[in-house]
C-alpha positions in Angstrom: 13.6 -11.0 -32.6 16.6 -11.2 -29.4 18.0 -14.5 -30.2 18.4 -13.0 -34.4 20.8 -11.3 -33.1 24.6 -11.6 -33.4 26.1 -8.9 -31.3 23.3 -7.0 -28.6 24.9 -3.2 -29.7 23.6 -3.9 -33.2 19.5 -3.4 -31.9 19.9 -2.3 -28.4 16.2 -1.1 -28.3 15.3 -4.8 -29.5 17.1 -6.1 -26.2 15.9 -4.0 -23.9 12.0 -4.7 -25.0 13.2 -8.2 -24.4 15.0 -7.7 -21.3 12.3 -5.3 -20.2 8.9 -7.9 -20.9 11.0 -10.7 -18.9 11.1 -8.0 -15.5 7.8 -7.0 -15.8 6.2 -10.2 -16.3 8.4 -11.5 -13.5 10.5 -14.5 -15.9 14.0 -14.8 -15.7 15.0 -11.8 -13.5 18.5 -12.2 -13.1 19.0 -13.2 -16.9 17.3 -9.9 -17.4 19.3 -8.5 -15.4 22.2 -9.1 -16.5 21.3 -8.4 -20.3 20.1 -4.5 -18.7 23.7 -3.8 -17.3 25.5 -5.2 -20.6 23.3 -3.1 -22.7 23.4 -0.3 -20.4 27.3 -0.5 -20.4 27.2 -0.4 -23.9 24.8 2.8 -24.9 26.3 4.9 -22.5 27.8 7.4 -24.5 25.7 6.4 -27.4 22.1 7.0 -25.9 22.0 8.7 -22.9 17.7 8.8 -22.9 17.8 4.8 -23.4 21.1 4.5 -20.7 18.5 5.9 -18.2 15.9 3.8 -18.7 18.1 0.7 -18.6 19.9 1.4 -15.1 16.1 2.3 -13.6 15.0 -0.9 -15.0 18.3 -2.2 -13.3 17.3 -1.2 -10.0 13.5 -2.1 -10.7 14.8 -6.0 -11.2 17.1 -5.9 -8.5 15.2 -4.6 -5.4 14.0 -8.1 -4.3 17.6 -9.9 -5.3 19.6 -9.8 -1.9 22.4 -11.0 -4.3 22.4 -7.6 -6.3 20.8 -5.6 -4.5 23.5 -3.7 -3.2 25.7 -3.8 -6.5 22.5 -2.3 -8.2 22.6 0.7 -5.4 26.2 1.3 -6.1 25.4 1.7 -10.2 22.1 3.6 -9.2 24.3 6.4 -7.1 26.4 7.4 -10.3 23.5 8.3 -11.9 21.1 9.6 -8.9 19.2 12.9 -10.4 20.2 15.7 -7.8 17.9 18.2 -10.1 14.6 17.7 -11.7 14.9 15.8 -14.8 11.6 15.7 -17.2 13.2 14.2 -20.0 11.8 11.0 -21.8 13.8 8.5 -19.9 14.0 9.5 -16.6 11.0 8.4 -15.1 11.9 4.8 -14.7 15.0 6.0 -12.9 13.2 9.0 -10.9 10.5 6.2 -9.9 13.7 4.1 -8.4 15.2 6.6 -6.7 11.9 7.2 -5.2 11.8 3.6 -3.8 14.8 3.6 -3.0 14.4 6.4 -0.6 10.9 5.2 1.1 12.7 1.4 1.6 15.8 3.2 2.9 13.9 5.3 5.0 15.8 8.5 5.7 14.7 11.4 3.6 10.8 11.5 3.2 11.7 15.0 1.0 13.8 13.1 -0.9 11.7 10.6 -2.2 8.8 13.1 -2.2 11.1 14.7 -4.8 12.0 12.1 -7.1 8.8 10.7 -6.7 6.3 14.0 -8.5 9.2 14.6 -11.1 9.3 10.4 -12.0 4.8 11.2 -12.3 5.2 14.1 -14.7 3.7 13.9 -17.8 6.5 12.6 -20.4 9.3 11.2 -18.0 8.2 7.9 -18.2 8.5 6.3 -22.0 5.6 4.6 -23.5 5.8 1.1 -21.7 6.8 2.0 -19.0 3.9 3.2 -17.5 3.8 0.0 -14.9 7.5 1.7 -13.5 4.9 4.5 -12.2 4.4 2.1 -9.2 7.5 2.9 -7.8 6.6 5.9 -7.3 3.2 5.9 -6.0 4.1 3.7 -3.2 6.5 5.9 -2.1 4.2 8.7 -1.8 1.5 6.2 -0.2 4.5 5.8 2.5 4.5 9.3 3.1 1.5 10.1 3.5 1.0 12.2 0.1 -2.1 10.4 0.0 -3.5 13.2 -2.2 -0.9 13.6 -4.7 -1.1 9.6 -4.7 -5.1 9.4 -5.4 -4.9 12.0 -7.9 -2.3 10.1 -9.9 -4.0 6.7 -9.4 -6.9 8.0 -11.0 -5.3 9.3 -13.8 -3.3 6.1 -14.4 -6.3 4.0 -14.1 -8.8 5.9 -16.8 -5.7 5.7 -19.1 -5.2 1.6 -18.9 -8.6 1.2 -18.4 -9.3 3.3 -21.8 -6.3 1.8 -23.4 -7.6 -1.8 -22.4 -4.7 -2.7 -20.9 -5.9 -5.3 -18.1 -2.5 -6.3 -16.8 -1.2 -2.7 -15.9 -4.4 -2.3 -14.5 -5.0 -5.2 -11.9 -1.2 -3.8 -10.6 -2.1 -0.5 -10.6 -6.1 -1.2 -8.7 -3.7 -3.6 -6.4 -1.3 -0.6 -5.4 -4.3 2.1 -4.8 -6.1 -0.8 -2.4 -2.8 -0.6 0.1 -3.3 3.3 -0.4 -7.0 2.8 0.7 -6.0 0.8 3.4 -3.7 2.3 5.1 -6.3 5.4 4.7 -8.7 2.9 6.9 -10.8 2.5 3.4 -11.4 -1.0 4.3 -14.0 -2.0 1.5 -12.7 0.3 -1.2 -9.2 -1.2 -0.3 -10.5 -4.9 -0.8 -12.3 -4.0 -4.2 -9.3 -2.8 -6.3 -6.8 -5.9 -4.5 -9.5 -8.0 -5.7 -9.0 -7.3 -9.2 -6.3 -9.5 -9.7 -7.8 -12.5 -8.1 -9.8 -12.5 -11.6 -8.3 -16.2 -13.5 -8.1 -14.4 -16.7 -5.5 -12.5 -15.5 -2.0 -14.0 -15.2 0.3 -12.0 -12.9 3.8 -12.5 -12.0 4.3 -14.2 -8.7 5.3 -10.9 -7.4 2.1 -9.5 -7.7 0.1 -12.9 -6.5 2.0 -12.8 -3.4 2.0 -8.8 -2.5 -1.8 -8.9 -3.5 -1.8 -12.2 -1.0 -0.5 -10.2 1.9 -2.8 -7.1 1.2 -5.9 -8.8 1.2 -4.8 -10.3 4.0 -4.9 -7.8 5.8 -7.5 -5.8 5.1 -9.6 -9.1 6.1 -8.0 -9.2 9.3 -8.9 -6.0 10.2 -12.1 -6.8 8.9 -12.5 -9.6 11.5 -12.3 -12.4 8.7 -10.1 -14.6 10.5 -11.2 -17.9 8.9 -10.7 -16.2 5.2 -7.3 -15.2 6.0 -6.3 -18.0 7.6 -7.7 -20.2 4.1 -6.1 -16.8 2.0 -2.6 -17.2 4.0 -2.7 -21.3 3.6 -2.7 -21.5 -0.1 1.2 -21.9 -1.4 3.4 -18.8 -3.2 4.5 -18.8 -6.5 8.5 -19.4 -6.8 9.6 -16.0 -6.2 12.4 -13.4 -4.7 12.3 -13.5 -0.6 11.9 -9.9 -0.8 8.2 -10.2 -2.5 7.0 -13.0 0.7 6.9 -9.8 3.1 3.1 -8.9 3.1 1.8 -12.5 3.0 4.7 -13.1 6.1 3.8 -9.8 7.9 0.1 -10.6 7.6 0.8 -14.2 8.6 2.3 -13.3 12.0 -0.9 -10.6 12.7 -3.0 -13.1 12.4 -1.0 -15.4 14.8 -1.1 -12.7 17.3 -4.4 -12.6 16.9 -4.8 -16.0 17.5 -3.0 -16.5 20.5 0.1 -17.5 18.9 3.3 -15.1 19.7 6.0 -17.5 19.6 5.1 -18.4 15.9 4.3 -14.6 15.0 7.8 -13.6 16.3 9.3 -16.2 14.0 7.1 -14.2 11.4 8.6 -11.2 12.1 11.7 -11.7 12.9 11.8 -13.7 9.2 10.8 -10.5 7.7 14.0 -8.9 9.5 16.4 -11.4 7.7 15.0 -10.6 4.4 14.4 -7.1 4.7 17.9 -6.0 5.8 20.3 -7.4 2.7 17.6 -5.8 0.5 17.8 -2.3 2.1 14.5 -2.1 3.8 14.4 -0.6 7.1 11.5 2.0 6.9 8.5 0.9 9.4 6.0 2.4 6.9 7.1 -0.1 4.7 6.6 -3.2 7.4 6.5 -1.8 11.0 7.6 -5.8 11.9 9.2 -4.1 14.8 6.9 -3.1 16.7 4.8 -6.4 16.1 7.6 -8.7 17.2 7.6 -6.5 20.5 3.9 -7.0 21.1 4.9 -11.1 20.6 7.8 -10.5 22.6 6.3 -8.9 25.6 3.3 -11.9 25.7 6.1 -14.0 26.1 7.4 -12.1 28.9 10.7 -11.0 27.6 10.0 -7.5 28.5 13.8 -5.7 28.0 13.9 -6.7 24.2 10.3 -5.7 23.6 11.0 -2.4 24.7 14.1 -1.6 22.9 12.5 -2.8 19.6 9.8 -0.6 20.2 12.2 2.5 21.6 14.0 1.5 17.7 11.2 1.6 15.5 9.9 4.8 16.7 13.1 6.5 16.1 13.6 5.0 12.7 9.7 6.6 12.1 10.2 9.6 13.7 13.5 10.4 11.6 11.3 8.8 8.6 8.7 11.9 9.6 5.2 10.3 8.2 2.1 10.3 11.0 1.3 7.1 10.5 4.2 5.0 11.2 5.1 7.6 14.2 1.4 6.9 15.8 1.5 3.8 14.9 5.1 2.9 16.7 4.0 5.5 19.5 0.8 3.3 20.2 3.0 0.4 20.6 5.2 2.0 22.7 2.6 3.2 24.8 0.4 -0.4 25.5 3.9 -1.8 26.3 5.1 1.1 28.7 1.7 1.2 30.5 1.0 3.4 33.5 1.3 7.7 33.1 4.3 7.1 30.7 1.9 4.9 28.1 -0.8 7.0 28.7 0.8 10.0 27.7 2.7 8.2 24.7 -1.0 6.6 23.4 -1.9 10.5 23.9 0.6 11.7 21.8 -0.3 8.8 19.1 -3.9 9.9 18.7 -2.5 14.2 18.5 0.0 12.7 15.9 -2.5 10.9 13.9 -5.7 12.9 14.5 -7.2 15.0 11.2 -4.4 13.1 9.6 -5.5 10.4 6.4 -4.7 7.6 8.4 -7.9 7.3 9.7 -7.8 3.7 10.9 -4.7 4.4 13.2 -5.8 7.4 14.6 -8.7 5.0 15.4 -6.4 2.3 17.1 -5.0 5.2 19.1 -7.9 6.3 20.6 -9.8 3.4 21.4 -6.5 1.9 23.3 -6.1 5.7 25.0 -9.6 5.6 26.0 -9.0 1.8 27.4 -5.9 3.1 29.5 -8.2 5.3 30.6 -10.5 3.3 31.9 -8.2 1.6 34.0 -6.6 4.5 35.5 -10.5 5.1 36.8 -11.0 8.7 34.3 -14.1 7.3 33.2 -15.4 10.7 31.5 -12.5 11.4 29.2 -12.5 7.3 28.4 -16.2 7.4 26.7 -15.2 10.5 24.8 -12.2 8.8 23.2 -13.8 5.7 23.1 -17.4 7.0 21.2 -15.2 9.1 19.0 -13.1 5.6 18.4 -16.0 3.4 17.6 -17.4 5.8 14.9 -14.0 6.0 13.4 -13.9 2.5 13.3 -17.4 2.0 12.7 -16.6 4.1 8.7 -13.8 2.3 8.2 -14.8 -0.8 7.9 -13.0 -2.1 11.5 -15.7 -4.1 12.9 -13.5 -5.6 15.5 -11.9 -2.9 16.9 -15.8 -1.2 17.0 -16.3 -4.5 19.2 -13.3 -4.0 21.3 -14.1 -0.6 21.8 -17.5 -1.0 22.5 -16.7 -3.4 25.4 -14.7 -1.1 27.0 -17.4 1.4 27.0 -19.6 -0.9 28.6 -17.0 -1.3 31.2 -16.9 2.2 32.1 -20.8 1.7 32.4 -22.1 3.4 29.6 -24.1 1.9 27.0 -22.6 0.0 23.7 -23.0 2.1 20.6 -25.3 1.1 18.0 -24.8 2.6 14.6 -26.9 2.2 11.5 -25.5 2.1 8.1 -26.3 4.8 5.7 -24.4 6.6 2.5 -21.4 5.0 1.7 -20.6 2.5 4.7 -24.3 1.2 3.4 -22.7 0.3 -0.4 -22.3 -3.4 -0.8 -18.8 -4.4 -2.6 -20.2 -5.0 -5.8 -22.5 -1.8 -5.6 -18.9 0.1 -4.9 -17.5 -1.3 -7.4 -20.3 -0.5 -10.3 -20.4 2.7 -8.8 -16.8 3.8 -9.0 -16.7 2.6 -12.8 -20.1 4.5 -13.5 -18.2 7.7 -12.0 -15.5 7.3 -14.4 -18.0 7.1 -16.9 -18.1 3.9 -18.3 -21.8 3.1 -20.2 -23.4 0.2 -18.4 -22.9 -1.7 -21.1 -19.3 -1.3 -20.8 -19.5 -1.9 -17.2 -21.0 -5.1 -17.6 -18.6 -6.4 -20.1 -16.0 -5.3 -17.8 -17.7 -7.5 -14.7 -18.9 -10.4 -16.8 -22.6 -9.7 -15.7 -25.2 -8.3 -17.6 -26.8 -4.8 -18.7 -29.6 -5.5 -15.8 -27.7 -6.1 -13.0 -25.9 -3.1 -13.6 -28.5 -1.3 -13.6 -29.8 -2.5 -10.2 -26.9 -2.3 -8.5 -27.0 1.4 -9.6 -30.7 1.9 -8.8 -29.5 0.7 -5.0 -26.4 2.9 -5.2 -28.9 6.1 -6.2 -31.0 5.7 -3.3 -28.7 4.6 -0.2 -26.5 7.9 -1.9 -29.5 10.0 -1.7 -28.5 11.3 -5.3 -31.2 11.1 -8.7 -28.4 11.2 -12.3 -24.8 9.5 -12.7 -23.4 13.2 -12.4 -23.8 12.8 -8.8 -21.7 9.7 -8.4 -18.4 11.2 -8.5 -19.1 13.5 -5.7 -20.9 10.9 -3.5 -18.3 8.8 -3.7 -15.3 10.7 -2.3 -13.9 9.3 0.8 -11.0 10.9 2.8 -8.3 9.6 1.3 -9.4 11.1 -2.7 -11.4 14.8 -1.3 -8.5 16.8 -2.7 -8.8 15.0 -5.5 -11.6 15.7 -7.1 -11.6 19.1 -8.2 -8.5 18.2 -10.7 -7.3 14.9 -12.2 -3.3 14.8 -13.4 -2.8 13.5 -16.7 -1.2 9.8 -16.7 2.0 9.4 -17.1 2.8 8.4 -20.4 5.4 8.9 -23.6 
């Protein structure tokens, strides 16, 4: 249809649909970007609603292109909305505004402002729902996990009802990232692995992100061989910016494997990629703290300290507890001594009671270990036991083992924790239970998972026994994790037109 047009101004909607499809599928993105800019300029006065949608798409297409990003930001600055604007067509523009704020890391309040308005019902035109990912990821990075969880639940249910497997896999992938941020490693893996289905043809960007997100989850669970096998697979050709998640995971794997020089090279590569596309926020990717650890292990102490202090300053400017706690913890480990212990104690305080359970557990264990070395054994034991309990609930086996080793060094017996409740569910059982809680029938679950109805029934039977419930109606409440606790009372309607 596009090729039949003699002039794009005749049918800008046809040109728009063509360009949008190219962007979503990750094909000919620069061609699509040029076309979008042309259409937008042509219809600026004639069709303001379509103009807003186009400008949102322009920014979305240019976010990971170092040669186009700054020009797209200049266009965006002329369109940025200072007041709530919930007219049709504004949703994508608002969502990319939220994303750009989150990448820059200057104003958490502005990022949340734009994200919340992008997700208001009707803000996203029908067909643009996938661009809600920009807003949802901004909420994740801002630590607004309850809002993000509600929105994900609504849009995932909507995509399932429509049978839109492409969008469904994308939203599950990024909900997996949210769950990983909350320390719900098993649930995160379940969501992320949806995109591995060979029946799905996903854009290269999603494949790269999926590899990176999954590798980090597996790393936290101690499956180093699986991480290595995953990251050894060649990535499809895509913009370098999309390679940041697998690069970060590889750097962390190399640190874990005792290869600080190679790890440092990965984190420095992230710096080179991130700077031209405006990613400065440690909440997006905390490469500085990881590079600081690598530098410290290489004996480059001053450089390590400078980088760790720089990340803490950026994290405080953003203000979300998770990156602040992570930066404090890293600096505390590097500085050591009494000053280091105070930084670790501050990290524990910042993360306490928040949704970032895994980072809280890590800070508890590191503070306990530091106090054990300072011969404060009683307090060390208390902190280490708390860290073990929390790390176990996250599914972070290596952290449990590390903490138990520290606990033994204090003269106490290692903690033995019995699996129960949600912790006892396998990935398959949790997947079936989650779908049943979303009111899918056994037949619908079987069709979606390519298994028999009998298999679904068996899984549900085991789930009921492990959760000590007796009916399907009790599933939703029984499956609620820390990131979902406040999401059970009400579900926001899915963004749609």
